[in-house]
ROKOLKOL-738927 format. One record per residue (C-alpha): residue in one letter; chain; residue number from 1; x, y, z. Coordinates in steps of 0.02 Angstrom, whole numbers, plus 32768, in hexadecimal, padded with zeros to 4 digits. Example, Ala and Ser with C-alpha at 12.3 -4.5 7.8 and 13.67 -1.06 7.14 Angstrom:
<atoms>
+----+----+-----+------+-------+------+
| aa | ch |   i | east | north |   up |
+----+----+-----+------+-------+------+
|  A |  A |   1 | 8267 |  7F1F | 8186 |
|  S |  A |   2 | 82AC |  7FCB | 8165 |
+----+----+-----+------+-------+------+
</atoms>
This chain:
<atoms>
+----+----+-----+------+-------+------+
| aa | ch |   i | east | north |   up |
+----+----+-----+------+-------+------+
|  M |  A |   1 | C350 |  1FC8 | F44E |
|  G |  A |   2 | C3DE |  2009 | F473 |
|  S |  A |   3 | C446 |  1FBD | F4ED |
|  H |  A |   4 | C49F |  2016 | F57D |
|  S |  A |   5 | C55E |  1FE4 | F59A |
|  Q |  A |   6 | C5A9 |  2010 | F63A |
|  A |  A |   7 | C650 |  2064 | F634 |
|  P |  A |   8 | C6DA |  1FE1 | F64D |
|  L |  A |   9 | C73F |  1FDF | F6F6 |
|  N |  A |  10 | C7EF |  200D | F70C |
|  P |  A |  11 | C857 |  1F71 | F6F8 |
|  P |  A |  12 | C8B5 |  1F46 | F7A9 |
|  T |  A |  13 | C963 |  1F93 | F7A8 |
|  T |  A |  14 | C9EE |  1EFF | F794 |
|  Y |  A |  15 | CA55 |  1F21 | F82A |
|  F |  A |  16 | CB18 |  1ED7 | F83F |
|  G |  A |  17 | CB3C |  1ED0 | F8FE |
|  Y |  A |  18 | CBEA |  1E98 | F922 |
|  G |  A |  19 | CC02 |  1ED8 | F9D7 |
|  S |  A |  20 | CB8F |  1EBB | FA74 |
|  N |  A |  21 | CAF9 |  1E9E | FA07 |
|  L |  A |  22 | CB48 |  1DFB | F9D7 |
|  W |  A |  23 | CAF7 |  1DCE | FA94 |
|  Q |  A |  24 | CA47 |  1DA4 | FA54 |
|  H |  A |  25 | C9EE |  1DC5 | FB03 |
|  Q |  A |  26 | CA2E |  1E69 | FAEE |
|  M |  A |  27 | C9DB |  1E8A | FA2E |
|  A |  A |  28 | C939 |  1E3C | FA7B |
|  T |  A |  29 | C93C |  1EC9 | FB0A |
|  R |  A |  30 | C972 |  1F5E | FABA |
|  C |  A |  31 | C916 |  1F26 | F9FD |
|  P |  A |  32 | C883 |  1EC1 | FA3C |
|  T |  A |  33 | C836 |  1EC0 | F980 |
|  S |  A |  34 | C8DE |  1E95 | F933 |
|  T |  A |  35 | C8F7 |  1DF3 | F8CE |
|  Y |  A |  36 | C985 |  1D6F | F8AF |
|  L |  A |  37 | C9D0 |  1D67 | F80F |
|  G |  A |  38 | CA65 |  1D21 | F804 |
|  I |  A |  39 | CB29 |  1D2A | F7FC |
|  A |  A |  40 | CB87 |  1DB2 | F7A1 |
|  R |  A |  41 | CC30 |  1DDE | F768 |
|  L |  A |  42 | CC71 |  1E96 | F76F |
|  P |  A |  43 | CD12 |  1E8F | F6F1 |
|  H |  A |  44 | CD9B |  1EF4 | F6EB |
|  H |  A |  45 | CD8B |  1F2E | F7B7 |
|  T |  A |  46 | CDD5 |  1EFE | F842 |
|  W |  A |  47 | CD75 |  1EF2 | F8E8 |
|  Q |  A |  48 | CDC0 |  1F47 | F991 |
|  I |  A |  49 | CDA6 |  1F8E | FA34 |
|  N |  A |  50 | CDC1 |  2053 | FA2C |
|  T |  A |  51 | CDE0 |  20DA | FA9A |
|  R |  A |  52 | CD41 |  20E4 | FACF |
|  G |  A |  53 | CD4B |  2037 | FB20 |
|  Y |  A |  54 | CCCE |  1FD6 | FA98 |
|  A |  A |  55 | CCC7 |  1F7A | F9F2 |
|  N |  A |  56 | CCE3 |  1FD5 | F951 |
|  V |  A |  57 | CD1E |  1FAF | F898 |
|  V |  A |  58 | CDA2 |  2002 | F84C |
|  S |  A |  59 | CDDB |  1FFA | F789 |
|  A |  A |  60 | CE4E |  1F7F | F75E |
|  P |  A |  61 | CEBD |  1F53 | F6CC |
|  P |  A |  62 | CE9E |  1E8F | F69E |
|  S |  A |  63 | CF29 |  1E13 | F70D |
|  S |  A |  64 | CEDA |  1D6D | F6EF |
|  P |  A |  65 | CEE4 |  1CDD | F710 |
|  N |  A |  66 | CEC4 |  1D2F | F7C1 |
|  Y |  A |  67 | CE35 |  1D84 | F80F |
|  T |  A |  68 | CE79 |  1E27 | F81C |
|  D |  A |  69 | CE1B |  1E7C | F77F |
|  R |  A |  70 | CD76 |  1E37 | F7A2 |
|  V |  A |  71 | CCE7 |  1E4C | F832 |
|  Y |  A |  72 | CC6B |  1DC1 | F84B |
|  G |  A |  73 | CBC5 |  1E01 | F8A8 |
|  L |  A |  74 | CB0E |  1DC7 | F8C3 |
|  V |  A |  75 | CA8D |  1E19 | F843 |
|  Y |  A |  76 | C9D3 |  1E53 | F87E |
|  G |  A |  77 | C93F |  1E97 | F829 |
|  L |  A |  78 | C90D |  1F45 | F890 |
|  L |  A |  79 | C86D |  1F96 | F87B |
|  P |  A |  80 | C872 |  205F | F87F |
|  P |  A |  81 | C85C |  206B | F958 |
|  D |  A |  82 | C8E6 |  1FE8 | F974 |
|  E |  A |  83 | C95D |  203B | F900 |
|  Q |  A |  84 | C946 |  20E1 | F958 |
|  Q |  A |  85 | C961 |  208D | F9FF |
|  L |  A |  86 | CA06 |  2040 | F9B6 |
|  D |  A |  87 | CA39 |  20F0 | F97E |
|  R |  A |  88 | CA15 |  2132 | FA33 |
|  N |  A |  89 | CA7D |  20A6 | FA87 |
|  E |  A |  90 | CB0A |  20BA | F9FE |
|  G |  A |  91 | CB1B |  215E | FA1A |
|  V |  A |  92 | CAF3 |  219F | F977 |
|  P |  A |  93 | CB35 |  2215 | F924 |
|  L |  A |  94 | CBBD |  223E | F9C2 |
|  A |  A |  95 | CC07 |  2188 | F9D8 |
|  Y |  A |  96 | CBDC |  212D | F939 |
|  T |  A |  97 | CB90 |  216A | F882 |
|  K |  A |  98 | CB20 |  20F9 | F820 |
|  E |  A |  99 | CB5F |  20B0 | F781 |
|  W |  A | 100 | CB3C |  203E | F708 |
|  I |  A | 101 | CBAA |  1FBA | F6CC |
|  K |  A | 102 | CBA9 |  1F23 | F66B |
|  C |  A | 103 | CBB7 |  1E85 | F6CD |
|  D |  A | 104 | CBB2 |  1DD0 | F699 |
|  F |  A | 105 | CB24 |  1D80 | F6DD |
|  W |  A | 106 | CAFD |  1CCB | F715 |
|  P |  A | 107 | CA3C |  1CD8 | F741 |
|  A |  A | 108 | CA04 |  1C57 | F7C6 |
|  G |  A | 109 | C96B |  1C31 | F82E |
|  V |  A | 110 | C954 |  1C53 | F8E6 |
|  G |  A | 111 | C9D8 |  1BEE | F93B |
|  E |  A | 112 | CA0C |  1BA0 | F8AD |
|  K |  A | 113 | CAC9 |  1B8F | F8A3 |
|  V |  A | 114 | CB17 |  1BC2 | F80D |
|  D |  A | 115 | CBB8 |  1B84 | F7B2 |
|  T |  A | 116 | CC2D |  1C13 | F784 |
|  G |  A | 117 | CC9E |  1BAC | F739 |
|  T |  A | 118 | CC28 |  1BBB | F695 |
|  Q |  A | 119 | CC1A |  1C16 | F624 |
|  P |  A | 120 | CBA5 |  1CBD | F659 |
|  R |  A | 121 | CB02 |  1CA9 | F60B |
|  E |  A | 122 | CB01 |  1D5E | F5C5 |
|  T |  A | 123 | CB3B |  1E07 | F5ED |
|  R |  A | 124 | CADE |  1E92 | F63F |
|  E |  A | 125 | CADA |  1F51 | F67C |
|  M |  A | 126 | CACE |  1F51 | F740 |
|  L |  A | 127 | CAB8 |  1FDE | F7B3 |
|  V |  A | 128 | CB5F |  1FCF | F81D |
|  Y |  A | 129 | CB93 |  203B | F8A1 |
|  V |  A | 130 | CC49 |  209A | F896 |
|  D |  A | 131 | CCAE |  210C | F8F8 |
|  R |  A | 132 | CD1E |  215A | F88A |
|  K |  A | 133 | CD67 |  21CA | F909 |
|  R |  A | 134 | CD9E |  215C | F994 |
|  T |  A | 135 | CDFF |  20DA | F946 |
|  T |  A | 136 | CE95 |  20B2 | F9A8 |
|  P |  A | 137 | CEA3 |  2009 | F9F6 |
|  D |  A | 138 | CE82 |  1FFF | FAA6 |
|  V |  A | 139 | CE33 |  1F9F | FB3E |
|  P |  A | 140 | CD6B |  1F75 | FB5E |
|  R |  A | 141 | CD14 |  1FB8 | FBF8 |
|  E |  A | 142 | CCF7 |  1F3B | FC7F |
|  E |  A | 143 | CC3D |  1F23 | FC6C |
|  Y |  A | 144 | CC5C |  1F0E | FBAA |
|  V |  A | 145 | CCC5 |  1E82 | FBBA |
|  Y |  A | 146 | CC38 |  1E21 | FC0E |
|  R |  A | 147 | CBC0 |  1E4F | FB71 |
|  M |  A | 148 | CC26 |  1E29 | FAF9 |
|  N |  A | 149 | CC56 |  1D79 | FB3B |
|  Q |  A | 150 | CB94 |  1D62 | FB31 |
|  G |  A | 151 | CB93 |  1D9E | FA8C |
|  I |  A | 152 | CC2B |  1D32 | FA5B |
|  R |  A | 153 | CBD1 |  1C8E | FA9A |
|  D |  A | 154 | CB41 |  1CBB | FA34 |
|  A |  A | 155 | CBA6 |  1CDA | F997 |
|  L |  A | 156 | CC0A |  1C3E | F9A1 |
|  A |  A | 157 | CB68 |  1BC5 | F9BE |
|  L |  A | 158 | CB24 |  1C24 | F92B |
|  G |  A | 159 | CBBF |  1C09 | F8B5 |
|  V |  A | 160 | CC26 |  1C95 | F8C7 |
|  P |  A | 161 | CCE2 |  1C44 | F8AC |
|  E |  A | 162 | CD3C |  1C08 | F94E |
|  E |  A | 163 | CDD8 |  1C51 | F8F0 |
|  Y |  A | 164 | CDA1 |  1CF5 | F8D7 |
|  V |  A | 165 | CD67 |  1D06 | F994 |
|  R |  A | 166 | CE19 |  1CC0 | F9DF |
|  D |  A | 167 | CE87 |  1D2D | F959 |
|  V |  A | 168 | CE2F |  1DCB | F954 |
|  M |  A | 169 | CDA3 |  1DD5 | F9EC |
|  R |  A | 170 | CE00 |  1D81 | FA77 |
|  K |  A | 171 | CE9D |  1E00 | FA5A |
|  F |  A | 172 | CE30 |  1E89 | FAAA |
|  I |  A | 173 | CDA7 |  1E1C | FAFC |
|  P |  A | 174 | CDD0 |  1D9C | FB95 |
|  E |  A | 175 | CD80 |  1D09 | FBBC |
|  G |  A | 176 | CD03 |  1D33 | FC54 |
|  D |  A | 177 | CD22 |  1CE0 | FD09 |
|  E |  A | 178 | CC97 |  1CAF | FD68 |
|  E |  A | 179 | CCC3 |  1D31 | FE01 |
|  Q |  A | 180 | CCDB |  1DB8 | FD82 |
|  E |  A | 181 | CC40 |  1D9B | FD21 |
|  R |  A | 182 | CBD3 |  1D91 | FDC5 |
|  E |  A | 183 | CC2D |  1E36 | FE0A |
|  I |  A | 184 | CC11 |  1E99 | FD5D |
|  G |  A | 185 | CB7A |  1E33 | FD13 |
|  E |  A | 186 | CAD8 |  1E82 | FD60 |
|  F |  A | 187 | CB2D |  1F3F | FD21 |
|  A |  A | 188 | CB45 |  1EF7 | FC70 |
|  K |  A | 189 | CA8E |  1EB5 | FC76 |
|  T |  A | 190 | CA5D |  1F70 | FC8C |
|  Q |  A | 191 | CAD1 |  1FA4 | FC07 |
|  A |  A | 192 | CA72 |  1F36 | FB96 |
|  A |  A | 193 | C9C2 |  1F6F | FBB7 |
|  R |  A | 194 | C9F1 |  2025 | FBC4 |
|  F |  A | 195 | CAA8 |  204F | FB97 |
|  K |  A | 196 | CAF9 |  20E1 | FBDF |
|  D |  A | 197 | CB9A |  210F | FB9E |
|  E |  A | 198 | CC33 |  211B | FC16 |
|  S |  A | 199 | CCA0 |  216A | FBA3 |
|  G |  A | 200 | CC3C |  2201 | FBAC |
|  I |  A | 201 | CC4B |  2227 | FAF0 |
|  F |  A | 202 | CB75 |  223A | FAFD |
|  E |  A | 203 | CAEE |  2239 | FB74 |
+----+----+-----+------+-------+------+
</atoms>
């Protein structure tokens, strides 16, 4: 008797989130079937806020020992509907293009803190959203500061290096104060759920 084997399903896309998708609440809202996989490091890039007022990564020459030649982020597994939703939120292809880039990877369980001071367990190609058109450093949009601060809290709790946050991200993202967070927080939460591009690059 012959047996019928089912066609294999496509494996989830391995996605590297380095901006407001560090905020796990936002990822769970936007991409409800996404799964947290661990922390990764994107080499030969530097993190910035670009002229749209949102996070971006740009190519950078090695400049060890500081953190301006690497970007840390959280890694998620995405099923096709969530990847399509993320494409819409990221404004592909007008605001960002999709690139697959090799990243150093520390796998982790849900809520498990990673020691990024150890050698990465593996190198893996990951989906990275990159804006190659707007690469000049600029200031973040007000509501984006709120979402980035939520993301920074989550990233630090999961093991993204404090020095990286201090030396790279804090040059662009001020720590939020309570009054500001109350004023902008509700709008920021609607942006987390269904993003509207304030820069006008895409609808």
